[in-house]
N, CA, C and O atoms as a GROMACS GRO file, in nm:
protein
  384
    1UNK      N    1   0.212  -1.768  -4.349
    1UNK     CA    2   0.235  -1.688  -4.229
    1UNK      C    3   0.137  -1.673  -4.162
    1UNK      O    4   0.033  -1.690  -4.225
    2UNK      N    5   0.121  -1.638  -4.015
    2UNK     CA    6  -0.005  -1.632  -3.962
    2UNK      C    7   0.034  -1.484  -3.866
    2UNK      O    8   0.138  -1.471  -3.801
    3UNK      N    9  -0.068  -1.388  -3.874
    3UNK     CA   10  -0.063  -1.292  -3.839
    3UNK      C   11  -0.129  -1.281  -3.705
    3UNK      O   12  -0.243  -1.328  -3.699
    4UNK      N   13  -0.083  -1.231  -3.605
    4UNK     CA   14  -0.192  -1.213  -3.482
    4UNK      C   15  -0.191  -1.060  -3.473
    4UNK      O   16  -0.091  -0.988  -3.478
    5UNK      N   17  -0.305  -1.028  -3.460
    5UNK     CA   18  -0.367  -0.902  -3.421
    5UNK      C   19  -0.390  -0.871  -3.280
    5UNK      O   20  -0.469  -0.948  -3.224
    6UNK      N   21  -0.346  -0.789  -3.218
    6UNK     CA   22  -0.366  -0.766  -3.079
    6UNK      C   23  -0.416  -0.627  -3.073
    6UNK      O   24  -0.378  -0.536  -3.147
    7UNK      N   25  -0.512  -0.618  -2.970
    7UNK     CA   26  -0.557  -0.462  -2.956
    7UNK      C   27  -0.624  -0.426  -2.784
    7UNK      O   28  -0.664  -0.520  -2.715
    8UNK      N   29  -0.628  -0.316  -2.744
    8UNK     CA   30  -0.645  -0.289  -2.586
    8UNK      C   31  -0.759  -0.365  -2.567
    8UNK      O   32  -0.784  -0.357  -2.447
    9UNK      N   33  -0.854  -0.445  -2.631
    9UNK     CA   34  -0.976  -0.481  -2.612
    9UNK      C   35  -0.943  -0.654  -2.547
    9UNK      O   36  -1.029  -0.712  -2.480
   10UNK      N   37  -0.805  -0.720  -2.580
   10UNK     CA   38  -0.797  -0.863  -2.543
   10UNK      C   39  -0.609  -0.818  -2.548
   10UNK      O   40  -0.521  -0.810  -2.635
   11UNK      N   41  -0.620  -0.797  -2.395
   11UNK     CA   42  -0.459  -0.796  -2.400
   11UNK      C   43  -0.401  -0.920  -2.354
   11UNK      O   44  -0.472  -0.996  -2.288
   12UNK      N   45  -0.268  -0.954  -2.383
   12UNK     CA   46  -0.222  -1.071  -2.375
   12UNK      C   47  -0.172  -1.101  -2.264
   12UNK      O   48  -0.154  -1.219  -2.233
   13UNK      N   49  -0.135  -0.980  -2.168
   13UNK     CA   50  -0.067  -1.012  -2.038
   13UNK      C   51  -0.150  -0.850  -1.973
   13UNK      O   52  -0.190  -0.747  -2.027
   14UNK      N   53  -0.147  -0.901  -1.835
   14UNK     CA   54  -0.210  -0.788  -1.740
   14UNK      C   55  -0.096  -0.690  -1.723
   14UNK      O   56   0.026  -0.710  -1.717
   15UNK      N   57  -0.163  -0.587  -1.717
   15UNK     CA   58  -0.037  -0.462  -1.694
   15UNK      C   59   0.060  -0.441  -1.583
   15UNK      O   60   0.146  -0.353  -1.575
   16UNK      N   61   0.031  -0.549  -1.490
   16UNK     CA   62   0.106  -0.586  -1.393
   16UNK      C   63   0.236  -0.671  -1.443
   16UNK      O   64   0.356  -0.655  -1.417
   17UNK      N   65   0.165  -0.772  -1.529
   17UNK     CA   66   0.257  -0.861  -1.576
   17UNK      C   67   0.372  -0.795  -1.667
   17UNK      O   68   0.490  -0.830  -1.665
   18UNK      N   69   0.320  -0.699  -1.744
   18UNK     CA   70   0.418  -0.608  -1.840
   18UNK      C   71   0.493  -0.505  -1.748
   18UNK      O   72   0.604  -0.478  -1.795
   19UNK      N   73   0.469  -0.452  -1.649
   19UNK     CA   74   0.513  -0.334  -1.599
   19UNK      C   75   0.592  -0.398  -1.484
   19UNK      O   76   0.703  -0.352  -1.458
   20UNK      N   77   0.544  -0.499  -1.416
   20UNK     CA   78   0.601  -0.533  -1.271
   20UNK      C   79   0.544  -0.469  -1.172
   20UNK      O   80   0.442  -0.400  -1.181
   21UNK      N   81   0.622  -0.495  -1.053
   21UNK     CA   82   0.549  -0.391  -0.938
   21UNK      C   83   0.604  -0.237  -0.945
   21UNK      O   84   0.713  -0.202  -0.991
   22UNK      N   85   0.517  -0.165  -0.896
   22UNK     CA   86   0.566  -0.024  -0.909
   22UNK      C   87   0.676  -0.030  -0.804
   22UNK      O   88   0.667  -0.075  -0.690
   23UNK      N   89   0.767   0.017  -0.856
   23UNK     CA   90   0.902   0.039  -0.774
   23UNK      C   91   0.905   0.186  -0.684
   23UNK      O   92   0.972   0.208  -0.583
   24UNK      N   93   0.809   0.278  -0.753
   24UNK     CA   94   0.840   0.420  -0.704
   24UNK      C   95   0.699   0.392  -0.557
   24UNK      O   96   0.711   0.471  -0.463
   25UNK      N   97   0.612   0.315  -0.548
   25UNK     CA   98   0.510   0.266  -0.440
   25UNK      C   99   0.602   0.208  -0.343
   25UNK      O  100   0.616   0.248  -0.228
   26UNK      N  101   0.674   0.096  -0.404
   26UNK     CA  102   0.732   0.014  -0.297
   26UNK      C  103   0.838   0.069  -0.218
   26UNK      O  104   0.871   0.023  -0.108
   27UNK      N  105   0.893   0.171  -0.277
   27UNK     CA  106   1.037   0.242  -0.222
   27UNK      C  107   0.950   0.347  -0.121
   27UNK      O  108   0.994   0.372  -0.009
   28UNK      N  109   0.844   0.396  -0.161
   28UNK     CA  110   0.780   0.520  -0.068
   28UNK      C  111   0.721   0.396   0.029
   28UNK      O  112   0.792   0.414   0.128
   29UNK      N  113   0.646   0.297   0.057
   29UNK     CA  114   0.595   0.225   0.159
   29UNK      C  115   0.723   0.222   0.242
   29UNK      O  116   0.740   0.292   0.341
   30UNK      N  117   0.827   0.119   0.184
   30UNK     CA  118   0.912   0.109   0.290
   30UNK      C  119   1.001   0.225   0.352
   30UNK      O  120   1.069   0.203   0.452
   31UNK      N  121   0.999   0.331   0.300
   31UNK     CA  122   1.025   0.450   0.327
   31UNK      C  123   0.980   0.483   0.471
   31UNK      O  124   1.039   0.514   0.574
   32UNK      N  125   0.846   0.463   0.437
   32UNK     CA  126   0.725   0.520   0.536
   32UNK      C  127   0.743   0.420   0.664
   32UNK      O  128   0.775   0.465   0.775
   33UNK      N  129   0.723   0.292   0.643
   33UNK     CA  130   0.762   0.195   0.737
   33UNK      C  131   0.863   0.213   0.851
   33UNK      O  132   0.861   0.202   0.973
   34UNK      N  133   0.958   0.249   0.750
   34UNK     CA  134   1.095   0.260   0.818
   34UNK      C  135   1.104   0.382   0.904
   34UNK      O  136   1.161   0.376   1.013
   35UNK      N  137   1.045   0.501   0.854
   35UNK     CA  138   1.044   0.594   0.907
   35UNK      C  139   0.972   0.611   1.065
   35UNK      O  140   1.010   0.677   1.162
   36UNK      N  141   0.842   0.519   1.045
   36UNK     CA  142   0.771   0.475   1.155
   36UNK      C  143   0.814   0.427   1.287
   36UNK      O  144   0.794   0.464   1.403
   37UNK      N  145   0.902   0.300   1.212
   37UNK     CA  146   0.951   0.220   1.313
   37UNK      C  147   1.094   0.320   1.390
   37UNK      O  148   1.117   0.305   1.509
   38UNK      N  149   1.161   0.398   1.320
   38UNK     CA  150   1.265   0.498   1.331
   38UNK      C  151   1.204   0.596   1.425
   38UNK      O  152   1.260   0.625   1.530
   39UNK      N  153   1.099   0.642   1.391
   39UNK     CA  154   1.026   0.735   1.510
   39UNK      C  155   1.026   0.684   1.613
   39UNK      O  156   1.103   0.723   1.701
   40UNK      N  157   0.925   0.563   1.638
   40UNK     CA  158   0.946   0.475   1.764
   40UNK      C  159   1.043   0.453   1.831
   40UNK      O  160   1.041   0.472   1.952
   41UNK      N  161   1.163   0.404   1.760
   41UNK     CA  162   1.281   0.372   1.844
   41UNK      C  163   1.308   0.494   1.935
   41UNK      O  164   1.306   0.492   2.058
   42UNK      N  165   1.335   0.610   1.850
   42UNK     CA  166   1.343   0.725   1.931
   42UNK      C  167   1.286   0.785   1.997
   42UNK      O  168   1.326   0.886   2.055
   43UNK      N  169   1.159   0.726   2.005
   43UNK     CA  170   1.067   0.777   2.130
   43UNK      C  171   1.020   0.912   2.080
   43UNK      O  172   1.003   1.005   2.160
   44UNK      N  173   1.002   0.922   1.965
   44UNK     CA  174   0.956   1.060   1.905
   44UNK      C  175   0.793   1.031   1.895
   44UNK      O  176   0.719   1.129   1.910
   45UNK      N  177   0.740   0.916   1.873
   45UNK     CA  178   0.626   0.868   1.865
   45UNK      C  179   0.628   0.747   1.964
   45UNK      O  180   0.728   0.690   2.008
   46UNK      N  181   0.498   0.720   1.990
   46UNK     CA  182   0.449   0.583   2.049
   46UNK      C  183   0.435   0.499   1.977
   46UNK      O  184   0.444   0.538   1.861
   47UNK      N  185   0.408   0.342   1.993
   47UNK     CA  186   0.342   0.255   1.890
   47UNK      C  187   0.226   0.301   1.876
   47UNK      O  188   0.196   0.337   1.762
   48UNK      N  189   0.135   0.314   1.976
   48UNK     CA  190   0.006   0.358   1.962
   48UNK      C  191  -0.024   0.462   1.866
   48UNK      O  192  -0.115   0.446   1.784
   49UNK      N  193   0.042   0.559   1.868
   49UNK     CA  194   0.065   0.663   1.776
   49UNK      C  195   0.075   0.640   1.646
   49UNK      O  196   0.006   0.686   1.555
   50UNK      N  197   0.169   0.564   1.640
   50UNK     CA  198   0.189   0.530   1.490
   50UNK      C  199   0.105   0.445   1.440
   50UNK      O  200   0.095   0.449   1.317
   51UNK      N  201   0.022   0.348   1.511
   51UNK     CA  202  -0.079   0.294   1.468
   51UNK      C  203  -0.186   0.341   1.438
   51UNK      O  204  -0.255   0.295   1.347
   52UNK      N  205  -0.227   0.471   1.529
   52UNK     CA  206  -0.324   0.550   1.485
   52UNK      C  207  -0.299   0.621   1.353
   52UNK      O  208  -0.391   0.630   1.271
   53UNK      N  209  -0.188   0.667   1.331
   53UNK     CA  210  -0.175   0.737   1.192
   53UNK      C  211  -0.184   0.658   1.066
   53UNK      O  212  -0.190   0.705   0.953
   54UNK      N  213  -0.182   0.505   1.106
   54UNK     CA  214  -0.175   0.438   0.978
   54UNK      C  215  -0.333   0.384   0.969
   54UNK      O  216  -0.384   0.353   0.862
   55UNK      N  217  -0.401   0.378   1.093
   55UNK     CA  218  -0.559   0.339   1.079
   55UNK      C  219  -0.608   0.503   1.011
   55UNK      O  220  -0.712   0.489   0.947
   56UNK      N  221  -0.574   0.606   1.009
   56UNK     CA  222  -0.620   0.736   0.958
   56UNK      C  223  -0.589   0.735   0.819
   56UNK      O  224  -0.678   0.752   0.735
   57UNK      N  225  -0.447   0.713   0.783
   57UNK     CA  226  -0.457   0.667   0.637
   57UNK      C  227  -0.523   0.585   0.564
   57UNK      O  228  -0.542   0.606   0.444
   58UNK      N  229  -0.572   0.465   0.637
   58UNK     CA  230  -0.657   0.401   0.565
   58UNK      C  231  -0.798   0.450   0.575
   58UNK      O  232  -0.877   0.401   0.495
   59UNK      N  233  -0.838   0.533   0.656
   59UNK     CA  234  -0.969   0.588   0.657
   59UNK      C  235  -0.986   0.699   0.529
   59UNK      O  236  -1.079   0.714   0.450
   60UNK      N  237  -0.872   0.760   0.542
   60UNK     CA  238  -0.855   0.851   0.413
   60UNK      C  239  -0.860   0.767   0.318
   60UNK      O  240  -0.959   0.796   0.251
   61UNK      N  241  -0.820   0.698   0.284
   61UNK     CA  242  -0.791   0.585   0.129
   61UNK      C  243  -0.932   0.562   0.103
   61UNK      O  244  -0.966   0.580  -0.014
   62UNK      N  245  -1.030   0.524   0.194
   62UNK     CA  246  -1.139   0.473   0.166
   62UNK      C  247  -1.225   0.610   0.109
   62UNK      O  248  -1.297   0.603   0.009
   63UNK      N  249  -1.206   0.737   0.189
   63UNK     CA  250  -1.286   0.812   0.152
   63UNK      C  251  -1.251   0.907   0.034
   63UNK      O  252  -1.336   0.988  -0.004
   64UNK      N  253  -1.107   0.898  -0.036
   64UNK     CA  254  -1.090   0.953  -0.131
   64UNK      C  255  -1.070   0.845  -0.262
   64UNK      O  256  -1.060   0.891  -0.375
   65UNK      N  257  -1.066   0.737  -0.244
   65UNK     CA  258  -1.061   0.627  -0.362
   65UNK      C  259  -1.136   0.650  -0.461
   65UNK      O  260  -1.082   0.633  -0.570
   66UNK      N  261  -1.276   0.695  -0.462
   66UNK     CA  262  -1.356   0.691  -0.580
   66UNK      C  263  -1.322   0.834  -0.645
   66UNK      O  264  -1.332   0.841  -0.767
   67UNK      N  265  -1.290   0.928  -0.588
   67UNK     CA  266  -1.249   1.057  -0.616
   67UNK      C  267  -1.128   1.046  -0.704
   67UNK      O  268  -1.101   1.121  -0.799
   68UNK      N  269  -1.061   0.948  -0.663
   68UNK     CA  270  -0.891   0.952  -0.780
   68UNK      C  271  -0.924   0.835  -0.846
   68UNK      O  272  -0.831   0.779  -0.903
   69UNK      N  273  -1.020   0.790  -0.851
   69UNK     CA  274  -1.057   0.712  -0.965
   69UNK      C  275  -0.994   0.533  -0.965
   69UNK      O  276  -0.973   0.450  -1.053
   70UNK      N  277  -0.982   0.534  -0.823
   70UNK     CA  278  -0.954   0.393  -0.787
   70UNK      C  279  -1.061   0.330  -0.785
   70UNK      O  280  -1.169   0.366  -0.739
   71UNK      N  281  -1.012   0.162  -0.872
   71UNK     CA  282  -1.094   0.049  -0.836
   71UNK      C  283  -1.139   0.002  -0.733
   71UNK      O  284  -1.064   0.036  -0.642
   72UNK      N  285  -1.223  -0.060  -0.695
   72UNK     CA  286  -1.262  -0.142  -0.569
   72UNK      C  287  -1.136  -0.231  -0.548
   72UNK      O  288  -1.107  -0.250  -0.430
   73UNK      N  289  -1.065  -0.282  -0.632
   73UNK     CA  290  -0.952  -0.389  -0.593
   73UNK      C  291  -0.818  -0.308  -0.575
   73UNK      O  292  -0.739  -0.328  -0.482
   74UNK      N  293  -0.799  -0.198  -0.689
   74UNK     CA  294  -0.686  -0.092  -0.621
   74UNK      C  295  -0.708  -0.055  -0.466
   74UNK      O  296  -0.627  -0.089  -0.380
   75UNK      N  297  -0.816   0.013  -0.439
   75UNK     CA  298  -0.868   0.021  -0.283
   75UNK      C  299  -0.830  -0.090  -0.207
   75UNK      O  300  -0.745  -0.073  -0.120
   76UNK      N  301  -0.876  -0.197  -0.224
   76UNK     CA  302  -0.839  -0.298  -0.129
   76UNK      C  303  -0.681  -0.331  -0.134
   76UNK      O  304  -0.611  -0.322  -0.033
   77UNK      N  305  -0.638  -0.364  -0.242
   77UNK     CA  306  -0.471  -0.354  -0.221
   77UNK      C  307  -0.410  -0.259  -0.153
   77UNK      O  308  -0.317  -0.293  -0.079
   78UNK      N  309  -0.444  -0.125  -0.161
   78UNK     CA  310  -0.390  -0.036  -0.061
   78UNK      C  311  -0.414  -0.007   0.071
   78UNK      O  312  -0.348   0.069   0.142
   79UNK      N  313  -0.540  -0.089   0.110
   79UNK     CA  314  -0.561  -0.121   0.232
   79UNK      C  315  -0.503  -0.228   0.306
   79UNK      O  316  -0.483  -0.230   0.428
   80UNK      N  317  -0.474  -0.329   0.209
   80UNK     CA  318  -0.424  -0.452   0.257
   80UNK      C  319  -0.249  -0.398   0.315
   80UNK      O  320  -0.196  -0.414   0.424
   81UNK      N  321  -0.202  -0.336   0.199
   81UNK     CA  322  -0.072  -0.272   0.254
   81UNK      C  323  -0.055  -0.188   0.372
   81UNK      O  324   0.044  -0.194   0.445
   82UNK      N  325  -0.146  -0.113   0.387
   82UNK     CA  326  -0.164  -0.028   0.535
   82UNK      C  327  -0.207  -0.107   0.625
   82UNK      O  328  -0.170  -0.082   0.739
   83UNK      N  329  -0.267  -0.185   0.612
   83UNK     CA  330  -0.317  -0.331   0.714
   83UNK      C  331  -0.194  -0.416   0.802
   83UNK      O  332  -0.185  -0.452   0.920
   84UNK      N  333  -0.098  -0.429   0.673
   84UNK     CA  334  -0.006  -0.505   0.688
   84UNK      C  335   0.124  -0.427   0.806
   84UNK      O  336   0.184  -0.481   0.898
   85UNK      N  337   0.131  -0.306   0.765
   85UNK     CA  338   0.208  -0.233   0.836
   85UNK      C  339   0.151  -0.167   0.981
   85UNK      O  340   0.222  -0.132   1.075
   86UNK      N  341   0.004  -0.159   0.975
   86UNK     CA  342  -0.045  -0.160   1.117
   86UNK      C  343  -0.040  -0.293   1.183
   86UNK      O  344   0.004  -0.282   1.297
   87UNK      N  345  -0.072  -0.428   1.148
   87UNK     CA  346  -0.015  -0.522   1.196
   87UNK      C  347   0.114  -0.567   1.304
   87UNK      O  348   0.124  -0.610   1.419
   88UNK      N  349   0.218  -0.522   1.177
   88UNK     CA  350   0.352  -0.504   1.210
   88UNK      C  351   0.373  -0.414   1.338
   88UNK      O  352   0.430  -0.459   1.437
   89UNK      N  353   0.332  -0.308   1.332
   89UNK     CA  354   0.320  -0.184   1.424
   89UNK      C  355   0.271  -0.260   1.566
   89UNK      O  356   0.346  -0.267   1.664
   90UNK      N  357   0.151  -0.309   1.566
   90UNK     CA  358   0.082  -0.373   1.673
   90UNK      C  359   0.156  -0.484   1.737
   90UNK      O  360   0.158  -0.489   1.860
   91UNK      N  361   0.221  -0.578   1.661
   91UNK     CA  362   0.283  -0.689   1.725
   91UNK      C  363   0.386  -0.613   1.821
   91UNK      O  364   0.408  -0.659   1.933
   92UNK      N  365   0.457  -0.479   1.768
   92UNK     CA  366   0.528  -0.405   1.894
   92UNK      C  367   0.457  -0.360   2.034
   92UNK      O  368   0.516  -0.342   2.140
   93UNK      N  369   0.354  -0.350   2.017
   93UNK     CA  370   0.253  -0.330   2.120
   93UNK      C  371   0.251  -0.467   2.209
   93UNK      O  372   0.276  -0.475   2.329
   94UNK      N  373   0.222  -0.554   2.137
   94UNK     CA  374   0.184  -0.683   2.226
   94UNK      C  375   0.342  -0.724   2.293
   94UNK      O  376   0.350  -0.777   2.403
   95UNK      N  377   0.445  -0.696   2.224
   95UNK     CA  378   0.571  -0.746   2.286
   95UNK      C  379   0.651  -0.646   2.403
   95UNK      O  380   0.758  -0.666   2.460
   96UNK      N  381   0.562  -0.541   2.413
   96UNK     CA  382   0.605  -0.472   2.564
   96UNK      C  383   0.494  -0.497   2.678
   96UNK      O  384   0.512  -0.453   2.792
   0.00000   0.00000   0.00000
């Protein structure tokens, strides 16, 4: 009989594989993006203002990433998500 010993130094699967995507984070991002689009549709915010809000969030993320203990990879993933939202909004500017 073979007994395998595992420890934290040699994980068999990454944390992401074990946990799956962050459901809370996904829901929060969907809610925020939907809120921005809803505010634009109701003319509470202009598309340019919404793009500026997302750009500010990205700037703040860069400033606080080290303080929050984010790895460079985590910071870049966050910036990629914000960038995708910003691109989505910028398409609305181009369509007008």
